N, C-alpha and C positions, 0 to 999 in steps of 0.2 A: 248686337244688329238685330231687328225684327224682322222673322221670315215669315209668321202668322198675316195672313191678309184681310182680317177684320181689322188687327191693330193698326197694321200699316196706313188703312184707310180714314184712322180720326185724325183729327186735327194735333198739331204739337200741342197748343193746351190742352185737349180733350184727352192726351195721352199722358200728359203729365201729371193729369188727376187719377188717371186709374194706375200709374206705374207701381208706385208705393205698394199696393196691395197685391201686385204680381208676384210670385217665388218660383223661382227654375227649378226645374223636374226633370230626371230622366224616367223616360217611359221604356219598360222593357219587355224585348218580346215575349209574350206568352202572358203578364202582366193584364189582371183583371181590373179594371178602373172601375166598373159599377157591375156587381150579380143582378140578375134579373130579381125585381122586387126589390132592390136595397134602397135605402136614402141615396139621394145625391146631394152628398155633402159638400163637393167642392167641383168648381168648373175647369175647363182647361182649356187651353186654347195651343193646339199643335206647335211647333214651331218645325218640325220633322218629323217623320214617320209615318207609320198610318195606324188608323184604330179603326174595328170594326164593330158595326152592332150586329152582334147574334141574338136571333131569335130561336129560342130552344123546347122543341115537345116533351112530352112526359116520359117519352122511352127515350131522352137524352140526344136525338138528331138535333144538328144544328144548321141553320142557312142564313146567309148573310146578307140582311134587309139594307144597309147601307156603311159608307165607308167616313171617314173625317179623319183630312190631312192641315197642312199649314194653312188650308184655304179656311177654315173653319172653326169651329169651337164644339167641345164635347159638354153634352150639359145643360146648353143653351135652352132646353125646352123647360127647363124650372122658372123661362120668364114666362111660361102659361099656365103658372099653379102648380105644373106637375112636380112631386116629390119624390116619387119614385123611379127606379129605372122600368121601364118596359122591354128592356133589353139586355143582355149579358154584353157589356164594352169591354172589350178585350184589344190591348195593343198587339197588331200582326208584325210591324216591321217596329223596331228601335228608332227612338228618337227622342227629342227634348222636348218641351211644354213648358208654358206659364199659367200656372193655378192659382186660384182664388177662392178663399169659403162664399158659398151660396148665396148665403147673406149680404155680403161685400157686393158680389156680381150683380144681385138685385138693385142694392140702392147703388151702384155705378150707372146701371142701365136707367135708373130716374135721373138721375144726375146727369147723365150724358145721351141725351135723345140719338143721336147719331149711332152710337153703340146698342141701344134698342133697336132700331133697324136695320142694321147690320146683322145682328143677331135673329131676325126675325127673317130676314132675307134667306137667314142660313138653313134657320129652320123650315124654310120655304123648298130649298134644295132639297136637303133630307126626304123631303116628301114625295119629291119628283125623281129621286132615286130609288125609295120603295118604289113607286107606280113602274119606273123604268125595268127595274130587277122583277118585278113580278110577271110582266109581259115577257122579259126576256128569257127567264128561267121555260115559261112555256112556250117560246114560238124559235128560242135559235138553241144551235148545237150548243153540245158540251166545248167542241172545240174553239168555235167563235167567241164564247163567253169565258175561254181560258186566255186566248189571246189578248183579250180586252183588257182581264185583270194584270197579265203581265207589264201591259202597255201603261194601265194605269201606273201600277209600282215605281217601274221606270219614269215615269212624269214625277213622282213623288219624291222620288230619291234621289235624280240625276244621276242615277247610275244605272249602268249595263248589267250588274252582276246583284241577284235579287236574293235573299234570306229567305225563301219562300219552301215551305215542307208540304209533303202529299197533304197532311192534316189541314195545313191551316188552307190550301188550296180546296179541299172537300168543302170545307165550310163555305169558304167565298162562292161557291159554283153550286153547292148542292148537288154534289154529283160523288157517287163511291169513287175511294182511293185508287183502287183498280181500274177505274176509268182515266182517271187524273194521270194514272201513269202511263198506262196504255198512250192517250194522246199528249204526253209530253215527249214522248218516245217517238210517236210520228213526226211532228214538229221539229225532232232533234235530225231525223231522217230527212227530212225535206231544207236542214241548214238553217234553220230560222234560230233556232238554241243550243245552248249546251246544257244537258241535263245530267247535273246528280244529286242524291239524294240530301235534301234542304236547302240546294242551289241550283239557281238558274243562270243560265249569261245569255244575255240576247245577243245573238249574231246577226239577224237579218231584220233592222224593225221594219223595213219597209214592209216586208214579206209577214210580216204581224198584222201590222194595220190592214191589208189585202187581206187577211182571214180571221180578223176581228169583225164581230157582230156592230150594226152602227151605233150601238148603244154607248161605245167608245166614246165618238164624237158629240152623242146628245147629250150625255152628263155633261161634259168637257164646254158644251157650247152654252148651257144652263148656267154652272158655275161662272162663266165670265160674264153672261149678261146679269147677274145679282150681287155679284161679290167684285168691286173695282179692285184693279192690282196696287192702286196709291188713292191718297187723301184726294177727293172730289166734293167740290158743291153740288151738285147735282142729283143728290137721293132723293128729293124731295120729287123728281119727277120720275121715280121711279125706275124699274130695270130696262134697259136695252133690249128686247126679248130680239131672241132669233129667230128665224123662219121654224117653224116646227116640221119636222118630218111624219111622214106616216111608217109605225114599223112593221117590217115587213118578215115574213116568217121563212124559214128557213129548214131546209127537207134535216133529220135527223141523221 
């Protein structure tokens, strides 16, 4: 069964042309799909799990620029003649994917215009994520960002139990591990989560939604506007854009 939103949006005949080239693979937590500056030899359509796009400075500090899960494609930027990764692409939550060599992906995009349009739309979603994350890091509290990330992870995994370590969360949030640990304990005291090392259980989703920054809903709206849940004949009309909201600041 296909879980990837891009592949599900293809017509049956289009998918039949692409399917023989797709190879099922496991995505293992901490696995590096591309190192920064490395060639993107394969493209991945996640079926489950969570992949992070990390920017790493010379000191080795990392911050997350975007995420990809079953709504999109990892390596789709090769469609824009990008041959090397500008991010370190790491599996944060284990899952499954369908992969194919980059040359086969590019040939398929030429042969299947709908696939090319969907991949371009996902690239736009990633650009939106990067812009939103930059504003979020500047304007929103670490607590609000942590609640957002946990909600996103729950949506992706469809599970209230999340395998997220302090290290992974610090990358996602651009925060120190000690800050992540302190805020997680605060959320636990509030009854929103149960927190153990490397494991978070969500107990009160509504409480987390109330504490999360609005970026959670904004990114979700952008994905739904650009990437249909199922096959559609309306791609040529452009995405159904949601009304944009003003990103508000929250005190630290």
